[in-house]
N, C-alpha and C positions, 0 to 999 in steps of 0.2 A: 577537579572532578576526576570521576572514576568509573570504568566500567569493567565489567568481567573480561579479561584476556586482553585488555589495551592498557596503555600507559596514561599517566596524567597529562602528558604531552599531547597523545593523540586526541585525547577528550577535548581540552582546551582548543586546539586546532579545529576539530570538526564542528564544535559549538559557534566558533568564530565564524567558519564557513557558512553554517546553517543560517546564522542571523545576518550576515551580508548579503547573501542571495535574496533574502526577504526583502532587505531594504531596496537591493537594486530593482528587483522585479515589481515592487510596489510604485516605483517613482516614475514610471514612463510617462503617466499622463499628468504628474503634478506641474512641471514647468512651464505649461501652457496655460495655466491659472495663476496670473501675477496680479491681478487688480487689487488684491489687500495690502500688496506691498508698495503702492504708489507713492505713499506719504514718505518713503525713505529714498534718500538719493543714491542711486547705484554707482556714480561715478566717483564716491568718495574714497578713494583707495591711496591715500598719501600719508598713513601712518606707519612708520618703519618697526618692524618686530624682529627680535631675535629669538632664534629657536634652533634645533637640530633636526635635520631632515635626511632621508634617504634619496640618493640620486638615482639608483637604478635597482634592478633585481637582487644585487647581492644583498641588499636591505640594510647595509652598514650606514650608521648615522653620524654625522659631521655637522659642525655649525654652519647656519644658513640665515641669511637676513631677507626678510620679505614685506610686503606691505599687508595691514589690515585696513578695512573700509573703516572710513570716519563714523564716528557715532551717529547715528538717526535719532529722530524723535523719540522713538521707542527703544532704544538700544541702552544696553549696559556694557562699559567697558570694565573690565577687571585686570588687575596685575596678578598674575598666576603665582600662587605660591608652592603648589604641589601638584602632582599629576601621576594618577596609577598607572601601572604598567598591565596591559591586557594581551591574551596572546593573539587578539584580532590585531595589536599593533605589528606583530610580525608577519601576521597573514597579508596585510596591506602593503607594507613596506617590501616585502618579497614578491609581489604581484602574484601570489597564489592563485587568485581568481582572473588573472588576465585583464583586470580592468584598472589597474594602479595607475594615478598621474603623478608624475615626478616633476619636480622635487616634492615630497611628500612628507608633510610634520604630521606624526602621530599623536595619539593620545586623547582619550574621551573620558577620563575620570579626573575632573579639573575642579580645584578650588583654590580661592584667592580673596582679594581685597578689592571692592569696587573703587575705580579712580576717577569715573565720569558717568552721567547720566543723560540721557536725552531730556528735550523739554516736556515731553509727554509721559515721562516714567513715573509711576506712582508709588511702586511697590519697594523700591530700593533708593537708597542715597550713598554718597560717598563716604567710604569707611566701613560699609557693610560687608560682613563675610559671605562669601556667595560661592555656589557649587554649578557646574555645567556637565551634563551627563552624554549619554551616547549620540543625542540628536539636537540640532540646534534651529530647526524649523519645520514647519508642518503646514498644511493649507489653511487650517483654523475654520474650515467652513463644513466639512464633511461630518456624518454622524458620529465617528469616533472622535474626533477633535472637539465636537460639542459636548462629549461625555467625559471630556478630560482623559482621554485615551490616546493622545497624540502619537504615541509608538506605534499604533496601528492605524494611522492616516491612510484613507483609501487613495489619496493622491500621490502618497510617498513621504515619509520623514526624511529629512536632510540630514545626513550623517556627520558628525562633528569632524572628522577627519576623512578626508579623500572623497567627500562628496561634492555635489553640484549645487550651490546655492541658487536662490531666487533671480541673481542679477547676472548668472553664467558663470561666477567665479567659483573656483575650485576651494573647498573649505580646507583649513590647516587646523591641526589640533593642539594639544595641551602641552607638548614638549617645546615650549615657546614661552616669551615674557609675559605677553598679555593677550586677551582677545575680546572682541566684540560681538555680542547676542542680543538678540530681542529680550526683553525683560520676562517673557511668558516662560521661557526656556531656561531661566535662572533659579536658583533653589537657595534660600536663606540658610546658611550654617548656625545652628545655635550656638551661642555666645561660649557656653561652657565646653563646647566639643571641639577637641584638638583638629586642627585642619588636616594634618597629615593622615589623621585615621578616618577623616570624611572622605575622602578621595574614593577609595573602593566601594563606599555604599551606593555610589553613584551608577555602579554597573553590576557587580555580583549582588551588593545590597538589594537593590529594588527588584533583581531578576528573581530572588526568593520572597522577598516580603510580598509583592504584588499577588501571586498565587495564593499564598497563605492566607492574606486577608479575604481575597475573592471566595475561596473555597471555605472560609470559618475555620481555618486551622488556628484560631487563636482562642479556643475555649479551654480554659485549665481543668487538668485531669484527663484530657484526650491524649491518645497515643501518635507518636509521628514516627516514620522511618525515614533515614536519610540515606540514598544511595550516593556514596563517595563523599570524601571530606578535603576537597581541594579549594580552590579559591571562592566558590560559589558554595559548595556543601558545608564548609567551616560555618559559613554565615547562616545557613540554614539551621545547623544545630543551636547557635547561639540565639536565633529567633525563636526557635521552639521551646528553649528553657525559658526566655522572656515571657512567653505566652502561656506558661505553666505546663507544658506538655512533658510528657514522658517520651524521650528520645532515644531512639535506638539507630545506630550507624550500622549500615552493610558497607563491605569492603572485601575484595577479592585477596587482600594482602593483611596477613597477621601482623605486620610491622604496623600497622595502623591503629591497632587496638589502643595501646599505651596513649597516643596523642588524642584519640577520641575520647577515652574516658578521663584522662588526668588533666590534658591541656584544655580541651573543648568543653569537657562537664557532661558529654553524654551518659545516659543511665545506663546502657546497655552497648554491646558490640557483638555483631554477628558476622562470622566468616562466611561469605556469600558462596563460597565453592563448597561448604561443608554442607551436604544434604541433609544430615540430621539435624545440625543448628538451624536450618532453614524450616524444617519441618516442624519443629518446636515452636516456632513463631506463627503457624497456622492460625486464621482468623483473629490476630492479636492486635492488629494496628487500625486505627480511624483514617490515617493520612500517610502517604507517602510522598516524598518529594525526590524525583529522579534527577540528580544533577550529572549523571553520567553519559557520556557519548560512547560513539562505537557500537559495534553490534552487540545487542544483548537481549535475550529473551526477557519479555515482560510477565510471561504466565506464572514464573517461579514466584514473583513480588505480588502479583494480583492474588494470589492465593493466601498471602499474609492479611489482605484486608477484610476488615468486618463486613457485615452486610451494609450496604450503602455508602463504602468507603471510596476516596478519591486518590487518585494516583495523578500527580502533576509532573509533566515533563519539562524541564527546564533546561536539559542537556539535548543534545542530538543523536538519537539511537541510531545512527547508520542511515542507509538508504532506505529502508523499511522498517515497520515495526513488527515484530513476530509475536503474534498474539493470537489465542485462541477464542472465537466468539463466546463460547462457554464460560470463559473467564469473567466477562461482563455480564451475562446472562444470568448465572448462578451468584446471586448474593447483589444484584441490583448494583454494580459497582460501576465506577465513572473513570475515565482516563482524559485529562485534559492537556492542553499545551499553554505555554506562557513565554514572551520575550521578556524585556525589561518592564517598565510602568509607566504611566502617564504622570504628568505634571502635580496633579494633585496629590496622588498616593506617594510620590517622591517627597514631596514636602512633608506628607504626614509620617513617612518612615523617617525622615532625619529628626523630627521631633521625638518619634518615640524611641530612637537609638540615644538619643541625649537623656530622655527621662529614666530610661532603663540602663544607661551605660552600657550599653553594645557596642564594643570596640573589636573591628577586624584586627587580626594578627598580620603585622607588616614588618618590613624591613626597608628602612630608609636609605636611598643612596643617590649620589650626585647625578647630576646628568651625564657627566663625563663617563660615568660607569654603565650607561644605559646599553652599550653592546654587550658589555660583559654580562649585565643582568639578564639580557635576552637568551644568551648562551645557557645560563643556569637555569632560565624558565623553560627551555626547550629540554633540558635534562630532568625538570621536574624538581630543580633544587631551589625551592623557596618554600616558606611555611608563613603566610600563604599569599601575600602580595607583596611586589616591590611597589614602593612609592617613591618618586622622584622629589628631591628637595630643589624645586625650580629656582626659588628665591634666593637662595644662598649659593647656589652652584652655577648658574646660568650667568656668565657675564659677557 
């Protein structure tokens, strides 16, 4: 992700902060509503699990053994094969928000193979290929949950790592050998789709797919602008092309031009710091996906939208949005925001990616390389997502 005047690292960090604050603030009332979980035994916590965890604010990871809860009636236990690395992992382990609980096992882009299912599980069986995303629980009672928008649960979604689950236990993420999750929050990975490539779809993938479907950015022949081409932005480009859109990438760095056009297949590249190039794009776009974080004005981009155009924020543009009301009033334009997605649209996204052969650009690393991968991520040295080969490296 990218913003004018900021690095990819700053953008990833600020988006992670923004999303985490929303989870924390929305969860305060959730834990008093536990009736729906009465069928699961909360004291079944005797399954040893191997992982890598941070012990303190240094964020340094090292081997760690802990326990998972026993599989409940509606639970799925999966052996983890791969886990994507997100900047939020670094955020949590370094206690950047002052709310980290140690030891802390990060990871929320999880894929693996089902090894056990509860007696009341109807959608999965042993041997299925399954993914788990950024949350592992929600109230299932509020309007958002009833509309399959669990990420916006009014009582608070339970984060996959460093969250507090319904029984008071701290959630541990995917830098580990296996995980136990209620079947509602598991996603079948299509048989033909490589597991390693599926991991990033469960965070950056659904983050762009959800608003694109909500705002009908899937109409062939329409035009899409993508601001920034980091872990999230590069998938916005790929989805845009799969939807048949004419895609323009905006970046403050001319060095991004070649990868935008040749590697990702964008139709056009615009150096957003070049006023003349920006002016030439006036009234040319139906949609914009803004993956950038950090302070950046939106007015220059709003002027690029056609009448009735939509700009969707999936990054975090600093502490406040800088925008003239006239940018909305003139042209009947819209700005919307979006986090990840609900379980229904996540399932749809995975099937869409398999059908259209949409694959993230990844670098696979062993879990022993996780600390070095984090150092590289902080420097912006990855195109575009690290994925840990958990199955073959965690012993």
